[in-house]
PDB file of N, CA, C and O in Angstrom:
ATOM      1  N   MET A   1      31.147 133.643  88.369  1.00  0.00           N
ATOM      2  CA  MET A   1      32.571 133.530  88.562  1.00  0.00           C
ATOM      3  C   MET A   1      32.988 134.369  89.768  1.00  0.00           C
ATOM      4  O   MET A   1      32.563 135.515  89.917  1.00  0.00           O
ATOM      5  N   MET A   2      33.813 133.793  90.613  1.00  0.00           N
ATOM      6  CA  MET A   2      34.275 134.460  91.828  1.00  0.00           C
ATOM      7  C   MET A   2      35.475 135.352  91.536  1.00  0.00           C
ATOM      8  O   MET A   2      36.355 134.979  90.759  1.00  0.00           O
ATOM      9  N   ASP A   3      35.513 136.515  92.148  1.00  0.00           N
ATOM     10  CA  ASP A   3      36.663 137.408  92.010  1.00  0.00           C
ATOM     11  C   ASP A   3      37.858 136.807  92.716  1.00  0.00           C
ATOM     12  O   ASP A   3      37.719 136.053  93.679  1.00  0.00           O
ATOM     13  N   ARG A   4      39.029 137.151  92.224  1.00  0.00           N
ATOM     14  CA  ARG A   4      40.270 136.797  92.911  1.00  0.00           C
ATOM     15  C   ARG A   4      40.764 137.989  93.667  1.00  0.00           C
ATOM     16  O   ARG A   4      40.667 139.122  93.195  1.00  0.00           O
ATOM     17  N   TRP A   5      41.298 137.742  94.843  1.00  0.00           N
ATOM     18  CA  TRP A   5      41.878 138.822  95.682  1.00  0.00           C
ATOM     19  C   TRP A   5      43.361 138.529  95.788  1.00  0.00           C
ATOM     20  O   TRP A   5      43.772 137.371  95.859  1.00  0.00           O
ATOM     21  N   VAL A   6      44.156 139.577  95.799  1.00  0.00           N
ATOM     22  CA  VAL A   6      45.601 139.450  95.940  1.00  0.00           C
ATOM     23  C   VAL A   6      46.019 140.016  97.276  1.00  0.00           C
ATOM     24  O   VAL A   6      45.572 141.093  97.668  1.00  0.00           O
ATOM     25  N   ILE A   7      46.873 139.298  97.975  1.00  0.00           N
ATOM     26  CA  ILE A   7      47.343 139.718  99.273  1.00  0.00           C
ATOM     27  C   ILE A   7      48.660 140.488  99.087  1.00  0.00           C
ATOM     28  O   ILE A   7      49.600 139.998  98.462  1.00  0.00           O
ATOM     29  N   HIS A   8      48.699 141.683  99.636  1.00  0.00           N
ATOM     30  CA  HIS A   8      49.951 142.490  99.636  1.00  0.00           C
ATOM     31  C   HIS A   8      50.422 142.501 101.065  1.00  0.00           C
ATOM     32  O   HIS A   8      49.707 142.975 101.947  1.00  0.00           O
ATOM     33  N   LEU A   9      51.614 141.987 101.317  1.00  0.00           N
ATOM     34  CA  LEU A   9      52.095 141.844 102.677  1.00  0.00           C
ATOM     35  C   LEU A   9      53.412 142.540 102.806  1.00  0.00           C
ATOM     36  O   LEU A   9      54.455 141.963 102.496  1.00  0.00           O
ATOM     37  N   PRO A  10      53.387 143.813 103.274  1.00  0.00           N
ATOM     38  CA  PRO A  10      54.645 144.561 103.408  1.00  0.00           C
ATOM     39  C   PRO A  10      55.549 143.962 104.503  1.00  0.00           C
ATOM     40  O   PRO A  10      55.146 143.802 105.655  1.00  0.00           O
ATOM     41  N   ILE A  11      56.766 143.644 104.101  1.00  0.00           N
ATOM     42  CA  ILE A  11      57.802 143.175 105.011  1.00  0.00           C
ATOM     43  C   ILE A  11      59.068 143.919 104.628  1.00  0.00           C
ATOM     44  O   ILE A  11      59.401 144.011 103.446  1.00  0.00           O
ATOM     45  N   THR A  12      59.758 144.436 105.588  1.00  0.00           N
ATOM     46  CA  THR A  12      60.933 145.259 105.270  1.00  0.00           C
ATOM     47  C   THR A  12      62.219 144.427 105.308  1.00  0.00           C
ATOM     48  O   THR A  12      62.331 143.437 106.032  1.00  0.00           O
ATOM     49  N   ALA A  13      63.173 144.869 104.505  1.00  0.00           N
ATOM     50  CA  ALA A  13      64.526 144.267 104.494  1.00  0.00           C
ATOM     51  C   ALA A  13      65.490 145.403 104.285  1.00  0.00           C
ATOM     52  O   ALA A  13      65.104 146.434 103.732  1.00  0.00           O
ATOM     53  N   PRO A  14      66.727 145.257 104.703  1.00  0.00           N
ATOM     54  CA  PRO A  14      67.715 146.350 104.613  1.00  0.00           C
ATOM     55  C   PRO A  14      68.232 146.648 103.219  1.00  0.00           C
ATOM     56  O   PRO A  14      68.773 147.731 102.995  1.00  0.00           O
ATOM     57  N   ASP A  15      68.085 145.712 102.255  1.00  0.00           N
ATOM     58  CA  ASP A  15      68.593 145.964 100.923  1.00  0.00           C
ATOM     59  C   ASP A  15      67.870 145.031  99.924  1.00  0.00           C
ATOM     60  O   ASP A  15      67.146 144.118 100.321  1.00  0.00           O
ATOM     61  N   LEU A  16      68.087 145.285  98.632  1.00  0.00           N
ATOM     62  CA  LEU A  16      67.412 144.512  97.571  1.00  0.00           C
ATOM     63  C   LEU A  16      67.765 143.017  97.629  1.00  0.00           C
ATOM     64  O   LEU A  16      66.883 142.168  97.503  1.00  0.00           O
ATOM     65  N   LEU A  17      69.016 142.705  97.814  1.00  0.00           N
ATOM     66  CA  LEU A  17      69.409 141.275  97.868  1.00  0.00           C
ATOM     67  C   LEU A  17      68.689 140.540  98.979  1.00  0.00           C
ATOM     68  O   LEU A  17      68.143 139.458  98.760  1.00  0.00           O
ATOM     69  N   ARG A  18      68.682 141.108 100.153  1.00  0.00           N
ATOM     70  CA  ARG A  18      68.015 140.423 101.281  1.00  0.00           C
ATOM     71  C   ARG A  18      66.499 140.431 101.117  1.00  0.00           C
ATOM     72  O   ARG A  18      65.833 139.495 101.561  1.00  0.00           O
ATOM     73  N   ALA A  19      65.932 141.478 100.483  1.00  0.00           N
ATOM     74  CA  ALA A  19      64.513 141.456 100.196  1.00  0.00           C
ATOM     75  C   ALA A  19      64.140 140.330  99.263  1.00  0.00           C
ATOM     76  O   ALA A  19      63.140 139.644  99.476  1.00  0.00           O
ATOM     77  N   ARG A  20      64.935 140.135  98.231  1.00  0.00           N
ATOM     78  CA  ARG A  20      64.674 139.015  97.282  1.00  0.00           C
ATOM     79  C   ARG A  20      64.829 137.678  97.959  1.00  0.00           C
ATOM     80  O   ARG A  20      64.012 136.786  97.730  1.00  0.00           O
ATOM     81  N   ILE A  21      65.841 137.499  98.785  1.00  0.00           N
ATOM     82  CA  ILE A  21      66.023 136.225  99.491  1.00  0.00           C
ATOM     83  C   ILE A  21      64.840 135.949 100.383  1.00  0.00           C
ATOM     84  O   ILE A  21      64.293 134.846 100.370  1.00  0.00           O
ATOM     85  N   PHE A  22      64.431 136.953 101.172  1.00  0.00           N
ATOM     86  CA  PHE A  22      63.313 136.759 102.063  1.00  0.00           C
ATOM     87  C   PHE A  22      62.003 136.463 101.281  1.00  0.00           C
ATOM     88  O   PHE A  22      61.221 135.591 101.661  1.00  0.00           O
ATOM     89  N   ALA A  23      61.796 137.205 100.196  1.00  0.00           N
ATOM     90  CA  ALA A  23      60.595 136.971  99.364  1.00  0.00           C
ATOM     91  C   ALA A  23      60.576 135.562  98.758  1.00  0.00           C
ATOM     92  O   ALA A  23      59.535 134.907  98.738  1.00  0.00           O
ATOM     93  N   ARG A  24      61.730 135.101  98.267  1.00  0.00           N
ATOM     94  CA  ARG A  24      61.824 133.704  97.744  1.00  0.00           C
ATOM     95  C   ARG A  24      61.470 132.704  98.815  1.00  0.00           C
ATOM     96  O   ARG A  24      60.696 131.775  98.587  1.00  0.00           O
ATOM     97  N   THR A  25      62.047 132.901  99.993  1.00  0.00           N
ATOM     98  CA  THR A  25      61.802 131.964 101.111  1.00  0.00           C
ATOM     99  C   THR A  25      60.332 131.967 101.487  1.00  0.00           C
ATOM    100  O   THR A  25      59.726 130.908 101.650  1.00  0.00           O
ATOM    101  N   ALA A  26      59.765 133.138 101.624  1.00  0.00           N
ATOM    102  CA  ALA A  26      58.364 133.254 102.008  1.00  0.00           C
ATOM    103  C   ALA A  26      57.433 132.607 100.963  1.00  0.00           C
ATOM    104  O   ALA A  26      56.478 131.916 101.318  1.00  0.00           O
ATOM    105  N   ALA A  27      57.729 132.843  99.662  1.00  0.00           N
ATOM    106  CA  ALA A  27      56.924 132.286  98.607  1.00  0.00           C
ATOM    107  C   ALA A  27      56.997 130.778  98.584  1.00  0.00           C
ATOM    108  O   ALA A  27      55.986 130.111  98.367  1.00  0.00           O
ATOM    109  N   ARG A  28      58.196 130.223  98.807  1.00  0.00           N
ATOM    110  CA  ARG A  28      58.328 128.750  98.814  1.00  0.00           C
ATOM    111  C   ARG A  28      57.613 128.129 100.018  1.00  0.00           C
ATOM    112  O   ARG A  28      56.984 127.078  99.891  1.00  0.00           O
ATOM    113  N   VAL A  29      57.706 128.766 101.168  1.00  0.00           N
ATOM    114  CA  VAL A  29      57.036 128.215 102.356  1.00  0.00           C
ATOM    115  C   VAL A  29      55.506 128.286 102.164  1.00  0.00           C
ATOM    116  O   VAL A  29      54.793 127.317 102.425  1.00  0.00           O
ATOM    117  N   LEU A  30      55.027 129.439 101.707  1.00  0.00           N
ATOM    118  CA  LEU A  30      53.578 129.559 101.517  1.00  0.00           C
ATOM    119  C   LEU A  30      53.093 128.671 100.370  1.00  0.00           C
ATOM    120  O   LEU A  30      51.955 128.202 100.389  1.00  0.00           O
ATOM    121  N   GLY A  31      53.943 128.439  99.380  1.00  0.00           N
ATOM    122  CA  GLY A  31      53.587 127.573  98.293  1.00  0.00           C
ATOM    123  C   GLY A  31      53.347 126.128  98.713  1.00  0.00           C
ATOM    124  O   GLY A  31      52.579 125.405  98.077  1.00  0.00           O
ATOM    125  N   ARG A  32      53.992 125.727  99.761  1.00  0.00           N
ATOM    126  CA  ARG A  32      53.801 124.364 100.335  1.00  0.00           C
ATOM    127  C   ARG A  32      52.483 124.291 101.069  1.00  0.00           C
ATOM    128  O   ARG A  32      51.937 123.204 101.253  1.00  0.00           O
ATOM    129  N   LEU A  33      51.961 125.434 101.493  1.00  0.00           N
ATOM    130  CA  LEU A  33      50.670 125.455 102.246  1.00  0.00           C
ATOM    131  C   LEU A  33      49.481 125.558 101.334  1.00  0.00           C
ATOM    132  O   LEU A  33      48.394 125.090 101.673  1.00  0.00           O
ATOM    133  N   SER A  34      49.672 126.179 100.148  1.00  0.00           N
ATOM    134  CA  SER A  34      48.533 126.421  99.253  1.00  0.00           C
ATOM    135  C   SER A  34      48.980 126.458  97.840  1.00  0.00           C
ATOM    136  O   SER A  34      49.996 127.077  97.526  1.00  0.00           O
ATOM    137  N   ALA A  35      48.244 125.806  96.961  1.00  0.00           N
ATOM    138  CA  ALA A  35      48.540 125.808  95.510  1.00  0.00           C
ATOM    139  C   ALA A  35      48.168 127.145  94.900  1.00  0.00           C
ATOM    140  O   ALA A  35      48.496 127.387  93.739  1.00  0.00           O
ATOM    141  N   ARG A  36      47.501 128.017  95.628  1.00  0.00           N
ATOM    142  CA  ARG A  36      47.119 129.319  95.113  1.00  0.00           C
ATOM    143  C   ARG A  36      48.254 130.350  95.137  1.00  0.00           C
ATOM    144  O   ARG A  36      48.094 131.451  94.610  1.00  0.00           O
ATOM    145  N   VAL A  37      49.368 130.015  95.726  1.00  0.00           N
ATOM    146  CA  VAL A  37      50.489 130.924  95.751  1.00  0.00           C
ATOM    147  C   VAL A  37      51.149 130.901  94.377  1.00  0.00           C
ATOM    148  O   VAL A  37      51.401 129.825  93.834  1.00  0.00           O
ATOM    149  N   GLU A  38      51.435 132.077  93.804  1.00  0.00           N
ATOM    150  CA  GLU A  38      52.017 132.186  92.497  1.00  0.00           C
ATOM    151  C   GLU A  38      53.432 132.819  92.629  1.00  0.00           C
ATOM    152  O   GLU A  38      53.596 134.026  92.449  1.00  0.00           O
ATOM    153  N   PRO A  39      54.430 131.994  92.940  1.00  0.00           N
ATOM    154  CA  PRO A  39      55.780 132.558  93.181  1.00  0.00           C
ATOM    155  C   PRO A  39      56.308 133.368  92.024  1.00  0.00           C
ATOM    156  O   PRO A  39      57.019 134.349  92.238  1.00  0.00           O
ATOM    157  N   GLY A  40      55.984 132.989  90.805  1.00  0.00           N
ATOM    158  CA  GLY A  40      56.527 133.736  89.642  1.00  0.00           C
ATOM    159  C   GLY A  40      56.104 135.186  89.627  1.00  0.00           C
ATOM    160  O   GLY A  40      56.742 135.999  88.959  1.00  0.00           O
ATOM    161  N   GLY A  41      55.062 135.534  90.333  1.00  0.00           N
ATOM    162  CA  GLY A  41      54.588 136.901  90.362  1.00  0.00           C
ATOM    163  C   GLY A  41      55.156 137.738  91.518  1.00  0.00           C
ATOM    164  O   GLY A  41      54.792 138.905  91.664  1.00  0.00           O
ATOM    165  N   VAL A  42      56.011 137.180  92.310  1.00  0.00           N
ATOM    166  CA  VAL A  42      56.539 137.880  93.480  1.00  0.00           C
ATOM    167  C   VAL A  42      57.568 138.937  93.017  1.00  0.00           C
ATOM    168  O   VAL A  42      58.490 138.665  92.248  1.00  0.00           O
ATOM    169  N   THR A  43      57.350 140.146  93.533  1.00  0.00           N
ATOM    170  CA  THR A  43      58.276 141.239  93.297  1.00  0.00           C
ATOM    171  C   THR A  43      58.575 141.954  94.613  1.00  0.00           C
ATOM    172  O   THR A  43      57.841 141.805  95.591  1.00  0.00           O
ATOM    173  N   VAL A  44      59.664 142.735  94.628  1.00  0.00           N
ATOM    174  CA  VAL A  44      59.970 143.575  95.776  1.00  0.00           C
ATOM    175  C   VAL A  44      60.202 144.990  95.267  1.00  0.00           C
ATOM    176  O   VAL A  44      60.519 145.201  94.097  1.00  0.00           O
ATOM    177  N   SER A  45      60.040 145.950  96.164  1.00  0.00           N
ATOM    178  CA  SER A  45      60.225 147.361  95.766  1.00  0.00           C
ATOM    179  C   SER A  45      60.766 148.137  96.960  1.00  0.00           C
ATOM    180  O   SER A  45      60.582 147.744  98.112  1.00  0.00           O
ATOM    181  N   ALA A  46      61.424 149.225  96.666  1.00  0.00           N
ATOM    182  CA  ALA A  46      61.856 150.144  97.716  1.00  0.00           C
ATOM    183  C   ALA A  46      60.639 150.776  98.359  1.00  0.00           C
ATOM    184  O   ALA A  46      59.657 151.041  97.666  1.00  0.00           O
ATOM    185  N   GLU A  47      60.668 151.026  99.649  1.00  0.00           N
ATOM    186  CA  GLU A  47      59.517 151.544 100.360  1.00  0.00           C
ATOM    187  C   GLU A  47      59.035 152.874  99.759  1.00  0.00           C
ATOM    188  O   GLU A  47      57.831 153.117  99.676  1.00  0.00           O
ATOM    189  N   ASP A  48      59.973 153.729  99.344  1.00  0.00           N
ATOM    190  CA  ASP A  48      59.568 155.004  98.814  1.00  0.00           C
ATOM    191  C   ASP A  48      59.447 154.992  97.281  1.00  0.00           C
ATOM    192  O   ASP A  48      59.242 156.039  96.668  1.00  0.00           O
ATOM    193  N   GLN A  49      59.572 153.836  96.678  1.00  0.00           N
ATOM    194  CA  GLN A  49      59.379 153.686  95.229  1.00  0.00           C
ATOM    195  C   GLN A  49      58.610 152.418  94.935  1.00  0.00           C
ATOM    196  O   GLN A  49      59.091 151.541  94.218  1.00  0.00           O
ATOM    197  N   GLN A  50      57.408 152.320  95.493  1.00  0.00           N
ATOM    198  CA  GLN A  50      56.646 151.086  95.378  1.00  0.00           C
ATOM    199  C   GLN A  50      56.132 150.827  93.953  1.00  0.00           C
ATOM    200  O   GLN A  50      55.636 149.737  93.666  1.00  0.00           O
ATOM    201  N   GLY A  51      56.245 151.792  93.085  1.00  0.00           N
ATOM    202  CA  GLY A  51      55.866 151.573  91.701  1.00  0.00           C
ATOM    203  C   GLY A  51      56.949 150.895  90.892  1.00  0.00           C
ATOM    204  O   GLY A  51      56.696 150.451  89.772  1.00  0.00           O
ATOM    205  N   VAL A  52      58.156 150.808  91.440  1.00  0.00           N
ATOM    206  CA  VAL A  52      59.299 150.184  90.733  1.00  0.00           C
ATOM    207  C   VAL A  52      59.494 148.794  91.352  1.00  0.00           C
ATOM    208  O   VAL A  52      59.983 148.664  92.474  1.00  0.00           O
ATOM    209  N   HIS A  53      59.111 147.785  90.617  1.00  0.00           N
ATOM    210  CA  HIS A  53      59.137 146.402  91.120  1.00  0.00           C
ATOM    211  C   HIS A  53      60.374 145.665  90.583  1.00  0.00           C
ATOM    212  O   HIS A  53      60.768 145.849  89.431  1.00  0.00           O
ATOM    213  N   HIS A  54      60.973 144.835  91.432  1.00  0.00           N
ATOM    214  CA  HIS A  54      62.106 143.986  91.050  1.00  0.00           C
ATOM    215  C   HIS A  54      61.632 142.556  91.193  1.00  0.00           C
ATOM    216  O   HIS A  54      61.153 142.152  92.252  1.00  0.00           O
ATOM    217  N   TRP A  55      61.767 141.790  90.119  1.00  0.00           N
ATOM    218  CA  TRP A  55      61.301 140.400  90.132  1.00  0.00           C
ATOM    219  C   TRP A  55      62.156 139.579  91.055  1.00  0.00           C
ATOM    220  O   TRP A  55      63.336 139.874  91.239  1.00  0.00           O
ATOM    221  N   VAL A  56      61.577 138.548  91.642  1.00  0.00           N
ATOM    222  CA  VAL A  56      62.293 137.676  92.571  1.00  0.00           C
ATOM    223  C   VAL A  56      62.651 136.357  91.914  1.00  0.00           C
ATOM    224  O   VAL A  56      63.751 135.846  92.126  1.00  0.00           O
ATOM    225  N   PHE A  57      61.749 135.791  91.119  1.00  0.00           N
ATOM    226  CA  PHE A  57      61.998 134.513  90.428  1.00  0.00           C
ATOM    227  C   PHE A  57      62.137 134.770  88.942  1.00  0.00           C
ATOM    228  O   PHE A  57      61.572 135.721  88.401  1.00  0.00           O
ATOM    229  N   CYS A  58      62.911 133.892  88.283  1.00  0.00           N
ATOM    230  CA  CYS A  58      63.104 133.938  86.864  1.00  0.00           C
ATOM    231  C   CYS A  58      61.755 133.770  86.135  1.00  0.00           C
ATOM    232  O   CYS A  58      61.369 134.613  85.325  1.00  0.00           O
ATOM    233  N   ASP A  59      61.066 132.697  86.431  1.00  0.00           N
ATOM    234  CA  ASP A  59      59.722 132.375  85.935  1.00  0.00           C
ATOM    235  C   ASP A  59      59.655 132.166  84.403  1.00  0.00           C
ATOM    236  O   ASP A  59      58.566 132.249  83.833  1.00  0.00           O
ATOM    237  N   ARG A  60      60.768 131.904  83.738  1.00  0.00           N
ATOM    238  CA  ARG A  60      60.719 131.634  82.283  1.00  0.00           C
ATOM    239  C   ARG A  60      59.964 130.298  82.039  1.00  0.00           C
ATOM    240  O   ARG A  60      60.071 129.365  82.836  1.00  0.00           O
ATOM    241  N   PRO A  61      59.222 130.228  80.953  1.00  0.00           N
ATOM    242  CA  PRO A  61      58.534 128.963  80.645  1.00  0.00           C
ATOM    243  C   PRO A  61      59.542 127.859  80.326  1.00  0.00           C
ATOM    244  O   PRO A  61      60.555 128.100  79.670  1.00  0.00           O
ATOM    245  N   LEU A  62      59.254 126.659  80.796  1.00  0.00           N
ATOM    246  CA  LEU A  62      60.074 125.470  80.532  1.00  0.00           C
ATOM    247  C   LEU A  62      59.254 124.481  79.718  1.00  0.00           C
ATOM    248  O   LEU A  62      58.026 124.572  79.688  1.00  0.00           O
ATOM    249  N   PRO A  63      59.909 123.548  79.067  1.00  0.00           N
ATOM    250  CA  PRO A  63      59.183 122.524  78.331  1.00  0.00           C
ATOM    251  C   PRO A  63      58.194 121.788  79.263  1.00  0.00           C
ATOM    252  O   PRO A  63      58.508 121.506  80.420  1.00  0.00           O
ATOM    253  N   GLY A  64      57.041 121.498  78.753  1.00  0.00           N
ATOM    254  CA  GLY A  64      56.009 120.782  79.540  1.00  0.00           C
ATOM    255  C   GLY A  64      55.137 121.702  80.375  1.00  0.00           C
ATOM    256  O   GLY A  64      54.305 121.228  81.149  1.00  0.00           O
ATOM    257  N   GLY A  65      55.310 122.989  80.234  1.00  0.00           N
ATOM    258  CA  GLY A  65      54.423 123.929  80.926  1.00  0.00           C
ATOM    259  C   GLY A  65      54.869 124.403  82.315  1.00  0.00           C
ATOM    260  O   GLY A  65      54.193 125.224  82.935  1.00  0.00           O
ATOM    261  N   ALA A  66      55.977 123.900  82.792  1.00  0.00           N
ATOM    262  CA  ALA A  66      56.493 124.339  84.093  1.00  0.00           C
ATOM    263  C   ALA A  66      57.163 125.699  83.931  1.00  0.00           C
ATOM    264  O   ALA A  66      57.373 126.163  82.810  1.00  0.00           O
ATOM    265  N   ARG A  67      57.493 126.327  85.038  1.00  0.00           N
ATOM    266  CA  ARG A  67      58.176 127.594  85.031  1.00  0.00           C
ATOM    267  C   ARG A  67      59.471 127.506  85.808  1.00  0.00           C
ATOM    268  O   ARG A  67      59.574 126.688  86.722  1.00  0.00           O
ATOM    269  N   CYS A  68      60.466 128.320  85.478  1.00  0.00           N
ATOM    270  CA  CYS A  68      61.742 128.309  86.171  1.00  0.00           C
ATOM    271  C   CYS A  68      61.557 128.832  87.600  1.00  0.00           C
ATOM    272  O   CYS A  68      60.978 129.896  87.816  1.00  0.00           O
ATOM    273  N   ALA A  69      62.066 128.053  88.578  1.00  0.00           N
ATOM    274  CA  ALA A  69      61.892 128.401  89.994  1.00  0.00           C
ATOM    275  C   ALA A  69      63.154 129.037  90.596  1.00  0.00           C
ATOM    276  O   ALA A  69      63.242 129.235  91.807  1.00  0.00           O
ATOM    277  N   LEU A  70      64.124 129.354  89.733  1.00  0.00           N
ATOM    278  CA  LEU A  70      65.358 129.915  90.240  1.00  0.00           C
ATOM    279  C   LEU A  70      65.278 131.452  90.372  1.00  0.00           C
ATOM    280  O   LEU A  70      64.382 132.064  89.791  1.00  0.00           O
ATOM    281  N   PRO A  71      66.188 132.073  91.116  1.00  0.00           N
ATOM    282  CA  PRO A  71      66.182 133.534  91.218  1.00  0.00           C
ATOM    283  C   PRO A  71      66.346 134.201  89.856  1.00  0.00           C
ATOM    284  O   PRO A  71      66.861 133.600  88.913  1.00  0.00           O
ATOM    285  N   THR A  72      65.900 135.458  89.769  1.00  0.00           N
ATOM    286  CA  THR A  72      65.966 136.186  88.474  1.00  0.00           C
ATOM    287  C   THR A  72      67.349 136.247  87.878  1.00  0.00           C
ATOM    288  O   THR A  72      67.499 136.167  86.659  1.00  0.00           O
ATOM    289  N   ASP A  73      68.350 136.386  88.697  1.00  0.00           N
ATOM    290  CA  ASP A  73      69.712 136.610  88.194  1.00  0.00           C
ATOM    291  C   ASP A  73      70.577 135.333  88.135  1.00  0.00           C
ATOM    292  O   ASP A  73      71.805 135.406  88.157  1.00  0.00           O
ATOM    293  N   HIS A  74      69.914 134.165  88.062  1.00  0.00           N
ATOM    294  CA  HIS A  74      70.702 132.903  88.081  1.00  0.00           C
ATOM    295  C   HIS A  74      71.542 132.772  86.789  1.00  0.00           C
ATOM    296  O   HIS A  74      71.176 133.272  85.725  1.00  0.00           O
ATOM    297  N   LEU A  75      72.680 132.078  86.940  1.00  0.00           N
ATOM    298  CA  LEU A  75      73.598 131.870  85.818  1.00  0.00           C
ATOM    299  C   LEU A  75      73.497 130.450  85.265  1.00  0.00           C
ATOM    300  O   LEU A  75      73.933 130.191  84.144  1.00  0.00           O
ATOM    301  N   SER A  76      72.936 129.548  86.029  1.00  0.00           N
ATOM    302  CA  SER A  76      72.826 128.159  85.597  1.00  0.00           C
ATOM    303  C   SER A  76      71.600 128.032  84.677  1.00  0.00           C
ATOM    304  O   SER A  76      70.791 128.957  84.613  1.00  0.00           O
ATOM    305  N   PRO A  77      71.447 126.904  83.967  1.00  0.00           N
ATOM    306  CA  PRO A  77      70.278 126.721  83.127  1.00  0.00           C
ATOM    307  C   PRO A  77      68.978 126.731  83.966  1.00  0.00           C
ATOM    308  O   PRO A  77      68.963 126.315  85.124  1.00  0.00           O
ATOM    309  N   CYS A  78      67.927 127.204  83.357  1.00  0.00           N
ATOM    310  CA  CYS A  78      66.653 127.283  84.059  1.00  0.00           C
ATOM    311  C   CYS A  78      66.251 125.901  84.540  1.00  0.00           C
ATOM    312  O   CYS A  78      66.571 124.892  83.911  1.00  0.00           O
ATOM    313  N   SER A  79      65.542 125.866  85.669  1.00  0.00           N
ATOM    314  CA  SER A  79      65.122 124.607  86.270  1.00  0.00           C
ATOM    315  C   SER A  79      63.805 124.821  87.035  1.00  0.00           C
ATOM    316  O   SER A  79      63.545 125.897  87.573  1.00  0.00           O
ATOM    317  N   ARG A  80      62.995 123.772  87.063  1.00  0.00           N
ATOM    318  CA  ARG A  80      61.722 123.860  87.811  1.00  0.00           C
ATOM    319  C   ARG A  80      61.949 123.644  89.297  1.00  0.00           C
ATOM    320  O   ARG A  80      61.053 123.890  90.105  1.00  0.00           O
ATOM    321  N   ARG A  81      63.116 123.196  89.656  1.00  0.00           N
ATOM    322  CA  ARG A  81      63.442 122.950  91.074  1.00  0.00           C
ATOM    323  C   ARG A  81      64.663 123.749  91.521  1.00  0.00           C
ATOM    324  O   ARG A  81      65.574 124.015  90.738  1.00  0.00           O
ATOM    325  N   VAL A  82      64.658 124.112  92.759  1.00  0.00           N
ATOM    326  CA  VAL A  82      65.788 124.840  93.331  1.00  0.00           C
ATOM    327  C   VAL A  82      66.893 123.840  93.598  1.00  0.00           C
ATOM    328  O   VAL A  82      66.652 122.762  94.143  1.00  0.00           O
ATOM    329  N   ARG A  83      68.095 124.199  93.215  1.00  0.00           N
ATOM    330  CA  ARG A  83      69.266 123.346  93.485  1.00  0.00           C
ATOM    331  C   ARG A  83      69.842 123.766  94.840  1.00  0.00           C
ATOM    332  O   ARG A  83      70.279 124.903  95.016  1.00  0.00           O
ATOM    333  N   TRP A  84      69.836 122.857  95.764  1.00  0.00           N
ATOM    334  CA  TRP A  84      70.394 123.165  97.085  1.00  0.00           C
ATOM    335  C   TRP A  84      71.837 122.796  97.101  1.00  0.00           C
ATOM    336  O   TRP A  84      72.205 121.696  96.688  1.00  0.00           O
ATOM    337  N   VAL A  85      72.661 123.682  97.563  1.00  0.00           N
ATOM    338  CA  VAL A  85      74.108 123.466  97.629  1.00  0.00           C
ATOM    339  C   VAL A  85      74.516 123.227  99.094  1.00  0.00           C
ATOM    340  O   VAL A  85      74.250 124.057  99.964  1.00  0.00           O
ATOM    341  N   SER A  86      75.147 122.110  99.343  1.00  0.00           N
ATOM    342  CA  SER A  86      75.618 121.813 100.682  1.00  0.00           C
ATOM    343  C   SER A  86      76.835 122.657 100.986  1.00  0.00           C
ATOM    344  O   SER A  86      77.730 122.792 100.152  1.00  0.00           O
ATOM    345  N   ARG A  87      76.868 123.216 102.163  1.00  0.00           N
ATOM    346  CA  ARG A  87      77.984 124.107 102.553  1.00  0.00           C
ATOM    347  C   ARG A  87      78.876 123.397 103.566  1.00  0.00           C
ATOM    348  O   ARG A  87      79.633 124.057 104.278  1.00  0.00           O
ATOM    349  N   HIS A  88      78.809 122.094 103.648  1.00  0.00           N
ATOM    350  CA  HIS A  88      79.611 121.337 104.635  1.00  0.00           C
ATOM    351  C   HIS A  88      80.714 120.597 103.921  1.00  0.00           C
ATOM    352  O   HIS A  88      81.503 119.901 104.559  1.00  0.00           O
TER     353      HIS A  88
END
């Protein structure tokens, strides 16, 4: 059996909200490139408190084995797809 390696990629953001937004965006883009990306496991932390992790995705189980792809603090029902809102 082959070992799995996890990539830790430090990227800075000015606050928790923008860190979560950037992490969600990066996870979705990388997820399109490789099925090995696990967005549900993405967390962010303050640079000086890297032991305190804040979840980025809800990741609750959905019927049929899928996971919720919405942000952790979403108010709408869980969904496996991101709902895009037009701002025009």
